[in-house]
C-alpha positions in Angstrom: 149.3 99.6 -152.7 147.8 98.0 -149.6 150.1 97.0 -146.8 150.6 93.2 -146.7 152.5 91.1 -144.2 155.2 88.8 -145.7 154.9 85.1 -145.1 158.0 83.0 -145.7 158.7 79.4 -146.7 160.7 77.0 -144.7 163.8 77.3 -146.8 163.9 81.1 -146.4 163.4 80.7 -142.7 166.3 78.4 -142.4 168.5 80.7 -144.5 167.6 83.7 -142.4 168.5 81.8 -139.2 171.9 81.1 -140.6 172.5 84.6 -141.9 171.4 86.2 -138.6 173.6 83.8 -136.7 176.6 84.9 -138.8 175.9 88.6 -137.9 175.9 88.0 -134.1 178.9 88.2 -131.9 177.6 85.1 -130.0 176.7 83.3 -133.2 174.0 80.8 -133.5 173.9 80.2 -129.7 173.0 83.8 -129.1 170.1 83.5 -131.5 169.0 80.4 -129.6 169.2 82.3 -126.4 167.1 85.1 -127.8 164.5 82.6 -129.0 164.2 80.7 -125.7 164.0 83.9 -123.7 161.4 85.4 -126.1 159.3 82.3 -125.6 159.6 82.5 -121.8 158.4 86.1 -121.9 155.3 85.0 -123.9 154.6 82.2 -121.5 154.8 84.5 -118.6 152.5 87.0 -120.3 149.9 84.4 -121.5 149.9 82.2 -118.4 151.1 84.4 -115.5 149.8 82.0 -112.8 151.6 79.0 -114.3 154.2 77.5 -111.9 154.5 73.9 -113.2 156.1 73.9 -116.6 156.7 70.8 -118.7 159.0 71.4 -121.7 158.9 68.6 -124.3 162.3 68.8 -126.1 163.4 67.1 -129.3 167.0 66.3 -130.4 167.5 69.4 -132.6 167.7 73.1 -132.3 164.0 73.5 -131.6 164.7 71.3 -128.5 167.6 73.7 -127.8 165.2 76.6 -127.7 163.1 74.6 -125.2 166.1 74.0 -122.9 166.8 77.8 -122.9 163.2 78.4 -121.9 163.3 75.7 -119.3 166.4 77.3 -117.7 164.7 80.7 -117.6 161.7 79.2 -116.0 163.9 77.3 -113.5 165.6 80.6 -112.6 162.2 82.1 -112.0 161.6 79.4 -109.4 159.1 77.5 -111.4 158.7 73.7 -111.1 160.2 72.7 -114.4 160.7 69.4 -116.1 162.2 68.7 -119.5 160.5 65.7 -121.1 162.1 63.8 -124.0 162.2 60.4 -125.6 165.1 58.1 -124.8 166.6 58.6 -128.3 166.0 62.4 -128.3 169.1 63.4 -126.4 170.5 66.6 -128.0 172.3 65.9 -131.3 173.4 69.4 -132.3 176.1 71.3 -130.7 173.7 74.2 -129.9 171.1 71.9 -128.3 173.8 70.0 -126.3 175.1 73.3 -124.9 171.6 74.5 -123.9 170.9 71.2 -122.3 174.1 71.2 -120.4 173.4 74.7 -119.0 169.9 73.6 -117.9 171.1 70.5 -116.1 174.1 72.3 -114.5 171.6 74.7 -112.9 169.8 71.8 -111.3 167.2 71.2 -114.0 165.2 67.9 -114.0 164.8 65.7 -117.0 162.2 62.9 -117.4 161.8 60.3 -120.1 158.6 59.6 -122.0 156.7 57.3 -121.9 157.8 56.5 -118.4 156.5 59.9 -117.2 154.4 62.8 -118.3 154.6 65.3 -115.4 151.4 67.3 -114.5 151.7 70.8 -115.7 150.0 74.2 -115.9 151.6 74.7 -119.3 153.2 72.3 -121.7 155.8 73.7 -124.1 156.2 71.9 -127.5 159.9 72.1 -128.5 160.0 68.6 -130.1 160.5 69.2 -133.8 159.4 72.6 -134.9 160.3 73.3 -138.5 162.6 70.3 -138.6 160.1 67.6 -139.5 158.4 67.3 -142.8 157.0 63.8 -142.5 154.6 61.9 -140.3 156.0 61.2 -136.8 156.4 57.5 -136.0 156.7 55.3 -133.0 157.3 57.0 -129.7 157.5 60.4 -131.4 153.9 59.9 -132.5 152.9 58.7 -129.0 154.5 61.8 -127.4 152.6 64.2 -129.7 149.4 62.3 -128.9 150.1 62.5 -125.2 150.7 66.3 -125.4 147.3 66.7 -127.1 145.6 64.4 -124.6 146.7 66.1 -121.4 144.6 69.0 -120.1 147.1 71.9 -119.8 147.4 74.5 -122.6 150.1 73.9 -125.1 152.6 76.5 -126.2 154.5 75.6 -129.5 157.9 77.0 -130.4 158.1 78.2 -134.0 156.0 75.4 -135.5 153.7 72.9 -133.8 155.5 69.5 -134.0 154.2 67.3 -136.8 153.2 70.2 -139.0 154.9 70.5 -142.4 155.2 74.3 -142.5 156.2 74.2 -146.2 152.9 72.6 -147.3 150.5 73.7 -144.5 149.7 70.1 -143.8 149.8 67.5 -141.0 151.1 64.3 -142.6 150.4 62.4 -139.3 150.0 63.2 -135.7 150.6 66.9 -134.9 150.5 69.0 -131.8 147.4 71.2 -131.3 148.7 74.3 -129.7 146.8 77.2 -128.0 149.6 79.6 -128.9 152.5 79.3 -131.3 155.4 81.7 -131.3 157.1 82.0 -134.6 160.8 83.1 -134.7 162.3 85.7 -137.1 159.6 85.4 -139.8 156.0 84.2 -140.2 155.7 80.7 -141.7 153.3 80.7 -144.7 152.3 77.1 -143.8 150.8 78.2 -140.5 148.2 80.5 -141.9 146.1 78.1 -143.9 144.8 74.5 -143.8 146.1 72.2 -141.1 148.8 74.6 -140.1 146.2 77.2 -139.1 144.1 74.5 -137.4 147.0 73.4 -135.2 148.9 76.6 -134.4 146.2 78.4 -132.4 147.0 82.1 -131.7 150.0 83.0 -133.9 152.6 85.3 -132.5 156.0 86.5 -133.9 159.3 87.6 -132.4 161.8 88.7 -134.9 164.6 88.2 -132.3 166.1 91.6 -133.3 167.3 90.2 -136.6 168.6 93.2 -138.7 165.9 94.6 -140.9 168.1 94.5 -144.0 168.3 90.7 -143.7 164.5 90.4 -143.5 164.0 92.7 -146.5 166.4 90.7 -148.7 164.4 87.5 -148.1 161.7 86.9 -150.6 158.4 85.9 -149.1 156.4 82.9 -150.3 153.0 84.6 -149.7 151.4 87.6 -148.1 148.9 87.9 -145.3 145.9 90.2 -146.1 144.5 91.7 -142.9 141.2 93.5 -142.3 142.9 96.9 -142.1 143.7 96.6 -145.8 140.0 96.7 -146.9 139.9 100.5 -146.9 142.6 100.6 -149.5 140.0 99.4 -152.1 136.7 100.7 -150.8 137.1 104.4 -151.0 134.1 106.8 -150.2 132.1 107.6 -153.3 131.9 111.0 -154.9 128.8 113.1 -154.1 127.6 112.9 -157.7 128.0 109.2 -158.2 125.3 107.5 -160.2 124.3 103.8 -160.2 125.8 103.1 -163.5 129.3 103.9 -162.2 128.8 101.2 -159.5 128.4 98.5 -162.1 125.8 96.2 -163.6 126.0 92.6 -162.3 124.3 89.7 -163.9 123.8 86.7 -161.7 122.9 83.4 -163.4 121.7 80.4 -161.5 118.9 78.9 -159.5 117.7 75.8 -161.4 114.5 74.2 -160.2 114.7 73.6 -156.5 117.8 75.7 -156.0 116.5 79.3 -156.0 117.9 80.1 -152.6 121.5 80.0 -153.8 121.0 82.7 -156.5 118.9 84.8 -154.1 121.8 84.8 -151.6 124.2 85.8 -154.3 121.9 88.6 -155.4 121.5 90.2 -152.0 125.2 89.9 -151.3 126.0 91.8 -154.5 123.5 94.6 -153.6 124.8 94.8 -150.0 128.4 95.0 -151.4 127.6 98.1 -153.5 126.7 97.0 -157.0 124.7 99.7 -158.7 122.4 97.3 -160.6 121.9 93.6 -160.1 120.0 91.4 -162.5 119.1 87.8 -161.9 118.6 85.2 -164.5 116.8 82.2 -163.0 113.9 79.8 -163.5 110.4 81.2 -163.6 109.4 79.4 -160.4 112.0 81.5 -158.5 111.1 84.9 -159.8 108.2 85.7 -157.4 110.0 84.5 -154.2 113.1 86.4 -155.1 111.3 89.6 -155.8 109.3 89.2 -152.6 112.5 88.9 -150.6 114.6 91.4 -152.5 112.7 93.7 -154.8 115.8 95.7 -155.6 117.1 92.8 -157.7 115.8 92.8 -161.3 114.8 89.2 -161.6 113.9 87.6 -164.9 112.7 84.2 -165.9 115.2 82.6 -168.3 114.3 79.3 -170.0 116.6 79.5 -173.0 119.6 81.3 -174.4 117.5 83.8 -176.3 116.1 85.0 -173.0 119.5 85.5 -171.6 121.3 87.3 -174.4 119.9 90.8 -173.8 120.8 90.5 -170.2 124.4 89.5 -171.1 124.8 92.5 -173.4 123.7 94.9 -170.6 126.0 93.5 -167.9 129.4 94.7 -166.9 130.2 91.5 -164.9 128.6 88.1 -165.1 128.6 85.7 -162.1 127.4 82.2 -162.7 127.1 79.1 -160.7 125.0 79.4 -157.5 122.2 76.8 -157.8 123.0 76.4 -161.6 122.7 72.7 -161.6 124.5 70.4 -164.0 121.6 69.7 -166.4 121.0 71.0 -169.9 119.7 74.3 -168.6 122.8 75.0 -166.7 125.2 73.9 -169.4 123.5 76.1 -172.0 123.6 79.2 -169.9 127.3 78.5 -168.9 128.2 78.2 -172.6 126.7 81.6 -173.3 128.4 83.2 -170.3 131.8 81.9 -171.3 131.3 83.2 -174.8 130.2 86.6 -173.7 133.6 88.2 -173.4 132.7 89.8 -170.1 134.5 89.7 -166.8 133.3 86.5 -165.1 133.0 85.1 -161.6 132.4 81.3 -161.5 131.4 79.2 -158.5 129.6 76.0 -157.6 128.0 74.1 -160.5 129.7 76.4 -163.0 133.0 74.9 -161.7 131.7 71.4 -161.7 130.6 71.7 -165.4 133.9 73.4 -166.2 135.7 70.4 -164.7 133.9 68.1 -167.2 134.9 70.3 -170.2 138.0 72.2 -169.2 138.8 75.4 -171.0 141.1 78.4 -170.5 139.3 81.4 -169.0 140.2 85.1 -169.5 139.6 87.9 -167.0 137.8 85.4 -164.8 137.7 84.7 -161.1 136.9 81.2 -159.9 136.0 80.5 -156.2 136.3 76.7 -155.6 136.1 75.0 -152.3 138.7 72.1 -151.9 136.3 69.5 -153.4 135.6 71.7 -156.5 139.3 72.4 -156.8 140.0 68.7 -156.7 137.5 68.0 -159.6 139.1 70.8 -161.7 142.5 69.3 -161.1 141.5 65.7 -161.5 142.7 64.9 -158.0 141.3 64.1 -154.6 140.2 66.7 -152.0 142.9 65.3 -149.7 145.5 66.1 -152.3 144.4 69.6 -152.6 144.4 70.1 -148.8 147.9 68.5 -148.6 149.3 71.4 -150.6 146.8 74.3 -150.8 149.4 76.7 -152.2 150.4 74.3 -154.9 146.8 73.5 -155.8 145.9 77.2 -156.1 148.9 77.9 -158.3 148.2 74.9 -160.6 144.6 76.1 -161.0 145.8 79.6 -162.0 148.0 78.0 -164.7 145.4 75.6 -166.0 142.5 78.1 -166.2 144.5 81.3 -166.7 142.2 82.8 -164.0 142.3 84.4 -160.6 141.6 81.7 -158.0 140.0 82.0 -154.6 140.6 78.7 -152.8 138.2 78.7 -150.0 138.7 77.1 -146.6 140.5 77.8 -143.4 143.0 80.4 -144.4 141.4 81.2 -147.8 144.0 81.7 -150.5 143.8 84.2 -153.4 146.2 83.4 -156.3 146.9 84.7 -159.8 149.6 84.3 -162.4 152.5 86.6 -161.7 151.3 87.5 -158.2 152.4 86.4 -154.7 149.4 84.5 -153.2 147.5 86.2 -150.5 146.1 84.5 -147.4 143.0 86.0 -145.9 143.5 86.7 -142.2 139.8 86.5 -141.3 137.0 84.0 -141.3 135.9 81.3 -138.8 134.6 77.7 -138.7 131.0 78.9 -138.4 131.2 79.8 -142.1 131.4 76.1 -143.1 127.8 76.0 -143.9 125.6 76.0 -147.0 125.2 79.3 -148.9 128.4 80.9 -147.8 130.0 80.4 -151.2 126.9 81.9 -152.9 127.3 85.1 -150.8 131.0 85.2 -151.7 130.1 85.1 -155.4 127.9 88.1 -155.0 130.4 90.0 -153.0 133.2 89.5 -155.5 131.0 90.2 -158.5 129.9 93.5 -157.0 133.5 94.7 -156.3 134.5 93.6 -159.8 131.6 95.6 -161.2 132.7 98.7 -159.2 135.9 98.8 -161.2 138.4 96.6 -159.3 140.6 94.4 -161.5 140.1 90.7 -161.1 143.1 90.2 -158.7 142.0 93.1 -156.4 138.3 92.2 -156.6 139.1 88.7 -155.5 141.3 89.8 -152.7 139.0 92.5 -151.4 135.9 90.3 -151.9 137.3 87.4 -150.0 138.5 89.7 -147.2 135.1 91.5 -146.9 133.2 88.2 -146.9 135.4 86.7 -144.2 135.2 89.9 -142.1 131.4 89.8 -142.3 131.5 86.2 -141.2 133.5 87.1 -138.2 131.2 90.0 -137.3 128.2 87.7 -137.6 129.9 85.0 -135.5 130.1 87.3 -132.5 126.8 85.7 -131.4 128.4 82.3 -131.8 129.8 80.2 -134.6 127.5 77.2 -134.4 124.2 77.9 -136.2 125.7 80.8 -138.3 123.7 81.3 -141.5 124.9 82.7 -144.8 122.2 85.3 -144.7 123.5 86.5 -141.3 126.3 88.2 -143.2 124.0 90.7 -144.9 123.6 92.9 -141.9 127.4 93.3 -141.7 128.4 93.5 -145.4 127.0 97.1 -145.8 128.9 98.7 -142.9 132.1 96.8 -143.6 131.9 97.8 -147.3 132.1 101.4 -146.1 135.3 101.5 -144.1 136.8 104.7 -142.7 139.6 105.8 -145.0 143.1 105.0 -143.8 
């Protein structure tokens, strides 16, 4: 089984904090000391030239972590100012103790909005995990001021304003360059708005006993590039093309031939043994000219498609399919074929109009398609990406790849996986078509639906990152092809 990094929910993180505190001789304040000093070490390592440190502290224990950091910076002879709102004086015993220690050492405190001291680094210790609603009033103004000032922002545990349980920003939220998570990784910082606001994600387990960590059930798992070799083993010397699978790609209605062409080349570059394409007659010659290895056929009716279905090991349908009579007829045949399926794009839009339970299928919606399948808005999907993916699994009885920042892979009975790869340059037309081809190829090579979806989403994102080395802006879906083949042949672990 591939190594996966556990990601925890907010409730589990709070419980671990309490359990760890109970184990320590110095109790919860010792754990706070560890957190503050761990954060100070990261600040020193990331910004070694920083001498002016502004620490924005809230009233809770996240603010207490900030006071501990501020004291450490003060003792290192930095120019330190703790900034807080008038009604954000410490409210917990731990935060009050940390604040008292800081002030007793000569630490300065400033009130917002009266001041916002110039800084080389601003530390966000306002709310952390403690806020699950939109900040209001002066709290909102403080977060907006943190984002507006020019210095880099370092968030403690969770950027203030992010709901780490839902991976969303219900209102104003700090945009950090670096976020240091304490004890465990928060699942809500690895996808959606959480990933957008957290910047570089780091972890310090604060020397919490490993048995405590092992007893805590994760909410999700982080799938990293090093895991790809687990699925893509070197082939035997006497391998023949039939063993690598026969993929049938269906799509490319009139005027949309590019989508199915991208999917076909992606399937070939990802190792499918044979790739057949069922498309409109107008697209046959261009596709053969571009990629002669794809066996491309003109399909105008169901009778044209049936022999291709019978020969296929896996059917992928949707890229450029359209939502007209042609697309609907071909989708009906694909759904009735009893073969492993990969559905994307217009296949999902048609499915949303006539919902049905899928078996042994993989669906790859972006948030808009997921919203249509669920009868909701795209905003609703993005407000709870984990929940949306889980509901799609239940409704469709399928493996779901919910695309976007921090792509999610979900299936009934499995912990969801978050893809730790990909970049904003991939938000461009055709990327989903390439993903369809990649997943179909891996499914045809013998991976079960859950593993094919996981490995395919990871391979696709890694290829996007490799292609983006020349820059994210202007990245094309076809730029991934040069990288799919080498990445699909990783060195064994």
